[in-house]
Structures are given as structure tokens and as C-alpha cells.
C-alpha positions in Angstrom: 0.0 0.0 0.0 2.9 2.3 0.8 4.4 1.7 -2.6 1.1 2.2 -4.3 0.6 5.5 -2.5 4.0 6.8 -3.4 3.5 5.9 -7.1 0.1 7.6 -7.0 1.7 10.7 -5.5 4.4 10.7 -8.2 1.8 10.3 -10.9 -0.2 13.2 -9.5 2.9 15.4 -9.4 3.8 14.5 -13.0 0.3 15.2 -14.2 0.3 18.5 -12.3 3.6 19.6 -13.9 2.4 18.7 -17.4 -0.8 20.6 -16.9 1.1 23.6 -15.5 3.6 23.7 -18.3 0.9 23.4 -21.0 -1.7 25.7 -19.6 0.2 28.4 -17.7 0.6 31.5 -20.0 4.0 32.5 -18.4 5.6 29.4 -20.0 5.0 31.0 -23.4 4.7 29.0 -26.6 7.4 27.6 -28.8 7.1 28.1 -32.6 4.7 25.9 -34.4 3.3 25.4 -37.8 4.4 28.1 -40.4 6.5 29.8 -37.7 8.5 26.6 -37.1 8.9 26.0 -40.8 10.3 29.5 -41.2 12.7 29.0 -38.2 14.0 25.8 -39.8 15.2 27.7 -42.9 17.8 29.5 -40.7 21.4 28.5 -41.3 21.7 28.6 -37.5 19.1 25.9 -37.0 20.3 22.4 -36.6 18.4 19.1 -37.0 15.9 19.9 -34.3 16.8 23.2 -32.7 19.0 26.3 -32.9 22.7 25.8 -32.4 25.7 27.9 -31.5 28.5 28.8 -33.8 30.8 26.5 -31.9 30.2 23.4 -29.8 28.7 24.6 -26.5 27.5 22.8 -23.4 25.0 24.4 -21.1 26.7 22.9 -18.0 26.2 20.0 -15.6 22.7 20.5 -14.3 23.3 18.2 -11.3 26.5 20.1 -10.4 24.6 23.3 -10.6 21.8 21.9 -8.3 24.3 20.8 -5.7 25.6 24.4 -5.5 22.2 25.8 -4.8 22.4 25.3 -1.0 25.8 27.0 -1.1 24.3 29.9 -3.0 21.6 30.5 -0.5 23.8 29.9 2.5 26.9 32.0 1.6 27.3 35.5 2.9 27.6 38.4 0.5 25.5 36.8 -2.2 22.9 39.5 -2.0 22.8 43.1 -0.6 22.1 43.6 3.1 20.2 46.9 2.5 18.2 48.4 -0.3 20.2 49.4 -3.3 20.5 53.1 -4.3 18.1 53.9 -7.1 16.9 57.2 -8.4 14.4 56.6 -11.2 13.5 59.9 -12.8 12.8 61.4 -16.3 11.4 58.1 -17.6 8.2 59.5 -19.1 7.9 60.4 -22.8 7.5 64.1 -22.1 11.3 64.5 -21.8 13.1 66.1 -24.7 15.5 63.7 -26.4 18.3 66.0 -27.5 21.1 63.4 -27.2 21.4 59.7 -26.5 20.3 58.9 -22.9 20.6 55.6 -21.1 18.8 54.3 -18.0 19.7 51.0 -16.4 17.1 49.1 -14.3 19.5 46.5 -13.0 20.4 43.1 -14.5 20.1 43.5 -18.4 17.2 45.9 -18.6 17.6 49.3 -20.2 15.8 52.3 -21.6 17.7 53.8 -24.5 16.6 57.2 -25.8 18.1 57.6 -29.2 17.3 59.5 -32.4 14.0 60.6 -30.9 13.1 57.0 -30.2 12.4 55.2 -26.8 13.8 51.7 -26.8 13.5 49.1 -24.0 16.0 46.3 -23.9 15.1 43.1 -22.1 12.5 44.8 -19.9 12.4 42.5 -16.8 10.6 44.4 -14.1 9.1 41.5 -12.2 9.7 40.4 -8.7 11.1 37.0 -9.4 13.1 35.4 -12.3 11.0 32.3 -12.5 7.5 31.1 -13.7 6.6 30.5 -10.0 7.1 32.7 -6.9 9.8 30.3 -5.5 12.6 31.6 -7.7 15.3 34.2 -7.0 13.6 37.4 -5.9 14.7 40.8 -7.1 17.0 42.8 -4.8 15.3 45.5 -2.9 15.7 49.0 -4.4 15.3 52.2 -2.5 12.8 53.3 -5.1 10.8 50.7 -7.0 10.8 50.7 -10.8 8.0 53.0 -11.9 6.8 50.8 -14.7 3.7 53.1 -15.2 6.0 55.9 -16.5 7.3 53.7 -19.4 4.8 54.8 -22.0 5.1 55.6 -25.7 7.8 52.9 -26.3 8.8 52.8 -29.9 10.8 49.5 -29.7 11.3 46.6 -27.3 14.4 44.5 -28.0 14.5 41.0 -26.6 17.8 39.0 -26.5 16.3 35.6 -25.6 13.4 33.9 -23.8 14.9 33.1 -20.4 12.8 34.3 -17.5 15.4 36.9 -16.3 15.1 38.6 -19.8 11.6 37.9 -21.0 9.1 38.5 -18.2 5.5 37.6 -18.8 4.0 40.1 -16.1 6.2 42.9 -17.6 5.1 42.2 -21.2 1.5 42.2 -20.1 1.8 45.6 -18.4 3.7 47.3 -21.3 2.5 45.6 -24.5 -0.2 48.1 -25.3 2.3 51.0 -25.0 4.8 49.5 -27.4 4.8 50.1 -31.2 7.2 47.3 -32.2 8.9 44.3 -30.7 12.1 43.1 -32.3 13.3 39.6 -31.3 15.5 36.8 -32.4 13.8 34.1 -34.4 11.0 32.3 -32.7 10.6 34.5 -29.6 7.7 36.2 -31.2 5.7 33.0 -30.6 5.7 33.8 -26.9 4.6 37.3 -27.5 1.7 36.3 -29.7 0.5 34.0 -27.0 0.5 36.9 -24.6 -1.6 39.1 -26.8 1.0 41.0 -28.9 -0.4 41.4 -32.5 1.8 39.6 -35.1 2.1 42.8 -37.1 3.8 44.4 -34.1 6.6 41.8 -34.1 9.8 41.6 -36.2 12.0 38.5 -35.9 15.6 38.5 -37.1 18.3 35.9 -37.6 21.9 36.6 -36.7 23.3 39.5 -38.9 19.9 40.5 -40.2 18.9 44.1 -39.7 15.7 46.2 -39.3 15.8 49.9 -40.2 13.3 52.1 -38.3 13.6 55.5 -40.0 17.2 56.5 -39.3 17.9 53.9 -36.5 19.3 50.5 -37.5 18.9 47.4 -35.4 21.1 44.3 -36.1 20.9 40.9 -34.4 24.3 39.5 -33.6 25.5 36.1 -32.6 25.8 35.0 -29.0 26.9 31.8 -27.3 24.0 30.8 -25.1 20.8 28.7 -25.2 17.1 29.2 -24.8 14.0 27.6 -23.3 11.2 28.3 -20.8 9.8 24.8 -20.2 10.8 21.2 -20.0 10.8 20.3 -23.6 11.6 23.5 -25.6 15.3 23.8 -25.1 16.8 25.9 -27.9 13.5 26.1 -29.7 14.0 29.8 -30.1 17.1 31.8 -30.9 19.3 33.9 -28.7 21.1 37.1 -29.8 22.9 40.3 -29.0 21.9 43.6 -30.6 23.5 46.7 -32.2 21.7 50.0 -32.3 23.2 52.3 -34.9 22.4 55.9 -35.7 24.3 58.7 -37.5 25.7 59.9 -34.1 26.2 56.8 -32.1 26.8 53.0 -32.4 25.7 50.9 -29.4 26.2 47.2 -28.7 24.2 45.0 -26.3 25.7 41.5 -25.8 22.7 39.7 -24.4 23.7 36.6 -22.5 26.8 34.9 -23.9 29.8 32.8 -23.1 33.1 34.0 -24.5 34.0 33.3 -28.1 35.5 34.5 -31.3 32.1 36.0 -32.3 32.8 39.2 -30.3 35.9 40.0 -32.5 33.8 39.3 -35.6 31.1 41.6 -34.4 33.6 44.3 -33.7 35.2 43.9 -37.2 31.8 43.9 -39.1 29.7 46.3 -37.1 32.1 48.2 -34.7 33.7 50.1 -33.3 31.1 50.9 -30.6 30.7 54.1 -28.7 29.0 52.2 -25.8 28.9 48.5 -25.2 26.7 46.8 -22.6 28.5 43.5 -21.8 27.3 40.6 -19.8 29.2 40.3 -16.5 27.5 38.3 -13.8 25.7 35.0 -12.9 28.7 32.9 -13.8 30.1 29.7 -12.6 32.7 27.2 -13.8 29.9 24.6 -14.2 28.4 26.7 -17.0 31.4 28.7 -18.2 30.6 28.2 -21.9 27.3 30.1 -21.7 28.2 32.9 -19.3 31.5 34.9 -19.2 33.8 35.3 -16.2 34.3 39.0 -15.5 37.8 38.9 -17.0 36.3 37.5 -20.2 33.7 40.3 -20.2 36.6 42.9 -20.3 38.1 41.0 -23.2 34.8 40.8 -25.0 34.4 44.6 -24.7 37.9 45.0 -26.2 37.1 42.5 -29.0 34.0 44.5 -30.1 36.1 47.7 -30.0 34.1 49.5 -27.3 35.0 53.1 -26.6 33.1 52.8 -23.2 32.0 49.5 -21.7 29.3 48.8 -19.0 29.1 45.5 -17.1 25.5 44.2 -17.0 23.6 41.1 -15.9 24.1 41.9 -12.2 22.5 44.1 -9.5 19.0 42.6 -9.5 19.0 38.8 -8.9 21.0 36.1 -7.3 21.3 33.4 -10.0 24.8 32.0 -9.3 26.9 31.1 -6.2 29.2 34.2 -6.2 29.0 37.4 -4.2 26.7 40.0 -5.6 29.6 42.5 -6.0 32.2 39.9 -7.1 31.6 40.5 -10.8 32.2 44.3 -10.3 35.3 43.8 -8.2 36.8 41.4 -10.8 35.7 43.5 -13.8 37.1 46.7 -12.4 40.5 45.1 -11.6 40.8 43.7 -15.1 39.5 46.8 -16.9 42.0 49.0 -15.1 44.8 46.6 -16.0 43.7 46.5 -19.7 43.1 50.3 -19.7 39.4 49.7 -20.8 37.2 52.8 -20.2 34.0 51.7 -18.4 31.0 53.2 -16.5 28.9 51.8 -13.7 25.8 54.1 -13.3 23.5 53.9 -10.4 20.3 52.0 -10.9 17.7 54.3 -12.5 20.3 57.0 -13.3 19.6 58.7 -16.7 22.9 59.6 -18.2 24.1 61.0 -21.6 26.9 59.6 -23.7 27.9 63.3 -24.3 29.2 63.8 -20.7 32.2 62.6 -18.7 31.3 59.9 -16.2 32.8 59.3 -12.8 33.0 56.1 -10.9 31.0 56.4 -7.6 31.3 52.7 -6.6 27.8 52.9 -5.2 27.7 49.1 -4.8 30.3 49.2 -2.0 
């Protein structure tokens, strides 16, 4: 009877998981039908899914799981007090007379450029997970005022992981957005969440979309995708360039280190400003996330005039101290003479001005 009861419990759990994965909207929807056929025409699509330019492993899941207790037990893995934040000037009434950048923590940005308002990977939710049990956002002195983010011309998405594509955020902002630009396949999630198909542009690596005098180009990244149990690499992952007559910007998305950075620099650089992944790393998944020293090298490879380390300052997704990435990035950047900037969360800054390092995270 005990064995039968345990088997029944396991069966109920399995059925529950299957129902949740298939019916919960936050899981999204992988490409199907004509969308899938279109994806399969990509030179970056393998036999059954998207592939990286070089052989890449996503890491040992069991080793990662064994480090979870260490991650939650270790001191210094998250801030002990609210992080400084000073969100201001986010609404569309502000005059855009230059290129302004606002960082929301992790990999989320508002770029004001060529009279356009562009959100990159807008993840404003409380948890980077489909359920409330995941890693919760660090506490900020001032919460992100999502209601001020109106009249958005473009939302750029790098890939479909929960810390970059957030269902609650998309639901809040989708009716205030004119156009979503994503890697191949990611539009399927958006369509399930109520975004009209004619408001979505999907691009393969090296493809570009011109919006008046602002050019968006999808660039290779070394990573993976997936939101459920069976959709690994069903959609593409990418970095982005934003090019105008005045400035050329680069956003790495999530990526392990590779020769693609040098290629991007040679074909689309140099860049006036580069947002480079630097955080949530571990040796167990070193091929899909960079160590801070590699982040510095990637910034040099893409020929960045100024670099900014991103993918930190919001969530605890790896077993390293929450300031460890900045400490290591700074040390290497100084050694390599790489100019960099680390603005406060919510600070609206212009690329026209000189920036000072305040080390607010200390």
C-alpha cells in the first residue's frame, strides 16, 4: 500500500507539472506550424533546434543543483540593504536631444536615441521564474515606476529566459509598445501573450531592421534558450547593435566568451558604448556565461569606446557574491586600460558627458 501510495503521489505530481507547463501562460509558446517552418530555414538551425557557432555545453545541471544550498547559505550573495536607485525622467515628455541611457539592473535598459524610446530586455518582475519560488529581485530604495514607461517605440529581446523575457512585464507594457524586435521564434511567446503579429519583427543573426534612421542588427551570442521542460533551444538567442548617425551601441545579451565578439567588432564596430554581460557565472556553465575577465576582453574585442558591465545588480542566480563581478571586472578593466562606466540603478545619463565612478555598490 505504501508503494502504491508513493507511485500515486508521483503520478499526480507528474500530471500537475504537465498541466502547468501546457496551460500556464507564463511558460510561453514555442514556434509551431508556419513559424516553425520559417525557423528551420535558418542556417543557425540544426536538425531539431537552434545551435551555437561553436560546440557549447550548457553545463552540468546536477552540479549546478548541488551548488544551490551554497548559493543561499553563503554570505555576501545579496545586498544587506536596499540598493541606491533614483528613477527619474522616464516618461515620454522629456526632450530627447542626445542619447540617454537608463539601467534598471540586470540586463534591462531604456535607451533614448534618435527621438526613439527603446526598451531592452524589460524584466521588471519580482522573481526570475515562472513560479514565486525563484530568485527574488533585490530591494531597491525606489521601486521601478513601470507606469511611466509609455510611448515605447521598440522593445528589443535577447532571448526567452525568465530573467530577460518576463510575462508580467510584457502584459503591463505591450499596449504601450509600437514594435517588438526579437531573435527568431521569440515572437511566438509574445503572440500567446496578446501582442499582435504585425507588431513583431523576428531577425536571424546578422539580419537588420531599419526604423527610420535607426538600424537594429541581431548579432551572434553563445548561449541557449527555453522556458519549459521540452523547448530547449526552440527559439534563438542574440545580441543587438543600435546604430544611428551619431552613435553606435552594442548589447551583448547573455553569452559565453567566443570569437564572435571579435567578428562583431570587425563587421559592425567600433562601438561608442557596449553593454557587456558580467554576472551569474560559474565554472559549471562557463561556456554560456562569461567570467568578468572575459567580459573585459569581449568589450575590447568588439572595439568598445566605453563598456558597461551588466547582468548583475538585480537577482542572485549564481553562487558568487553579488559584488564579485564588479570587483573582478574593475580590476581587469584597469589593467587593460578599458574605459568603463557603472551608473546607479535608475540614473539617466548621456553619452555626451564625462562619467565618474562612484562605486555605489560598496
